[in-house]
C-alpha positions, -999 to +999 in steps of 0.1 A: -073-068-269-105-054-286-101-041-321-113-007-306-084-004-282-060-010-314-075+019-331-068+042-299-036+033-289-001+037-306+024+010-309+044+018-278+012+019-258-002-015-273+032-032-263+027-019-226-009-033-228+005-066-238+030-066-210+004-058-182-018-086-196+013-111-196+017-097-156-018-106-149-026-069-147-064-060-165-073-025-167-109-019-156-134+001-177-145+004-213-120+009-242-119+048-238-108+045-204-084+015-205-067+037-235-065+067-211-050+046-184-023+030-207-016+064-224-007+078-186+011+048-178+033+048-207+041+085-201+051+080-162+074+050-172+090+069-199+091+104-186+101+135-200+136+144-188+145+184-183+180+197-171+187+158-163+154+154-142+122+137-146+091+155-128+069+139-104+036+135-121+000+125-115-032+120-134-069+109-129-086+089-156-124+096-151-147+071-167-183+077-174-195+064-142-169+080-120-174+113-096-144+133-085-167+157-066-168+131-039-136+146-028-148+182-032-140+192+002-102+187-006-100+196-040-107+226-065-113+215-105-100+238-130-113+234-169-083+233-193-083+242-230-048+228-237-037+199-255-022+168-234+015+175-234+009+213-224-018+204-196+008+176-181+031+203-172+008+216-144+003+182-128+030+176-102+017+144-087+016+160-052-008+190-048-018+188-085-033+160-111-044+163-145-079+151-149-086+132-182-123+124-190-133+096-216-152+124-235-120+142-245-123+168-216-092+178-195-089+195-160-066+202-136-072+190-098-058+214-073-058+200-037-057+219-006-032+196+009-004+171-005-018+138-017+015+124-028+017+094-006+003+057-014-018+060+018-033+093+004-042+083-031-054+050-019-081+067+002-087+091-027-093+061-050-115+044-026-138+075-021-142+083-059-137+050-077-113+070-102-082+053-116-049+073-104-016+071-125+015+084-107+050+090-111+064+091-074+094+111-061+115+076-063+107+073-098+081+044-097+054+041-120+019+034-103-016+029-108-042+026-081-076+011-087-102-006-069-079-037-062-050-017-046-016-005-063-002-015-095+035-008-098+064-012-120+094-028-104+119-026-131+110-061-142+073-068-140+041-052-131+028-061-096-002-059-077-005-051-038-039-054-024-056-026-008-054-028+029-093-029+035-097-057+008-073-080+029-090-071+062-120-092+046-095-120+040-073-119+074-105-110+097-119-143+101-088-160+106-079-140+139-112-144+157-109-123+191-090-092+176-111-059+171-118-054+136-110-016+137-076-022+152-070-048+125-080-025+099-056+004+113-027-021+115-032-033+080-031+002+067+000+011+085+017-020+074+007-022+036+003+015+027+029+033+047+057+009+057+055-017+028+053+010+003+082+027+016+103-007+019+107-002+056+111-035+074+093-038+108+077-061+131+044-051+151+029-073+179-007-069+184-016-083+218-054-083+221-055-100+255-024-091+274-012-114+303+010-111+332+032-142+317+040-125+286+068-107+304+094-133+304+093-135+262+098-098+260+133-083+261+129-046+270+167-040+275+165-019+243+129-009+243+120+028+240+088+043+259+063+057+233+045+090+237+004+084+237+003+074+203-024+049+190-026+031+158-064+037+158-056+074+152-046+079+116-027+114+123-004+094+144+008+071+117+036+098+108+053+095+142+048+057+141+063+055+104+095+077+116+101+056+148+095+023+133+121+030+105+147+034+132+148+000+151+152-036+139+132-047+169+095-053+174+068-027+187+038-039+209+001-025+205-024-030+230-060-040+225-074-004+221-045+003+192-022+021+219+014+015+210+032+003+244+068+000+236+092+000+205+125-017+204+113-048+221+132-082+216+114-115+212+121-145+233+110-179+222+105-212+243+121-244+233+089-258+224+083-231+198+117-237+185+107-273+178+073-267+164+077-238+142+100-244+111+129-224+106+115-204+075+124-169+064+147-145+080+151-135+117+121-113+118+098-140+105+112-169+127+109-147+160+076-133+151+060-170+143+075-184+174+064-157+196+027-162+184+030-198+188+038-191+225+012-163+228-020-174+209-038-140+219-012-122+200-009-116+162+023-105+146+027-081+115+062-085+100+070-058+071+099-072+049+125-046+036+113-058+000+079-051+006+057-083+015+038-082+047+033-115+066+004-119+095+013-144+121-007-162+145-002-194+166+028-199+145+010-200+113+012-174+085-010-154+060+011-140+033+002-108+016+029-102-011+038-084-044+030-113-066+022-102-102-014-116-097-020-100-065-028-132-048-031-137-011-015-170+002-024-185+035-015-213+055+013-229+075 
C-alpha cells in the first residue's frame, strides 16, 4: 500500500483495502483512482438505511485515461455541484449512476434504458474501460473491471472472469466449435445464469449425428420457439426457460436452441471411464461428452461456478478468490 493511499483513505476504507489485498483482488489505477473505488465499495457494502431499506446504487470511477463518451448513444451526463453524500441519492444503480472523476468532479450518468444487470454492466465496462461499483437488487456489493466481476459473498471478495477473457482460454481446447457461438454460450452461462445462481446444463452439438438419438431422453423435452444463443436479445427468453428445468438444453451448430428439458443417457463405457465426481448434472454432462466427442457441455452450478466439458474432461471456471481458471481432467 502506498503512502499516498494512506493519506487519501479513512480507517474503515484502509481496512477494506487490506481485505481486498488478502483475497487477491488488486484495484487497477493510480492512487486517486484506487481511493475512489475503495470509497465506493465501502459505501455499497455498508449502505445507508432509510425506513428499513437500503437503496440500490451504482457509481462509475473515471480515471485520467477513461472515456465515458464511448457509450454516448446510451447515456446523458449531467454535471453536479453537490457533495458526494448528496449526489449519491440520485444514483439508483439501474438507470442512473454517480460519475466520480479523479480530479474531484462529479456527474450523473442517466441511461436511456436499464443497465442494472451484470451482462449490461460488463458490456459498458468493456466499451469504456471505466471501473463500475454497484449495490445490486439482492444487496450484493460488486466491482466491474477489465478482469470481470469482483463480488463480496459475505465472507470474502471473489473474482469471476469476464466471458470474453475466458473464451481465449477455452477456444483452443474445443477445436471444431464455431468461436462466435462459443462466445455467446459463455456470455449466457457466466453473466446471466451464473450471476443469478441458476443451475443449468447446455449441450452444444456442433456436428449433429443420427446415432446421438438413443443418448437423448426426450420424454420431458419442451419444443422451443425460434430462439438462438447467437441473438443476444433472445437471452431473456432462454434465461427464463432454463430457470424452470433441471434437465439439459441442446444447441445446434448455428446457435439455434433445439430442445429444453432433455435427459442424458450414458453408455456403460462412459460410466466406467468417467470418474464419479461432482453432482448429477456434472456426471451426466461429462459422460455424454465422452460418448459424443462432437458435443461440448456447459454446466452452471446453483452456487455459481461454470464447468465446460468435452470428451469427458473439464475446464473449470469458478469464483475462486484469485479468479483462476483450472483445467484438466
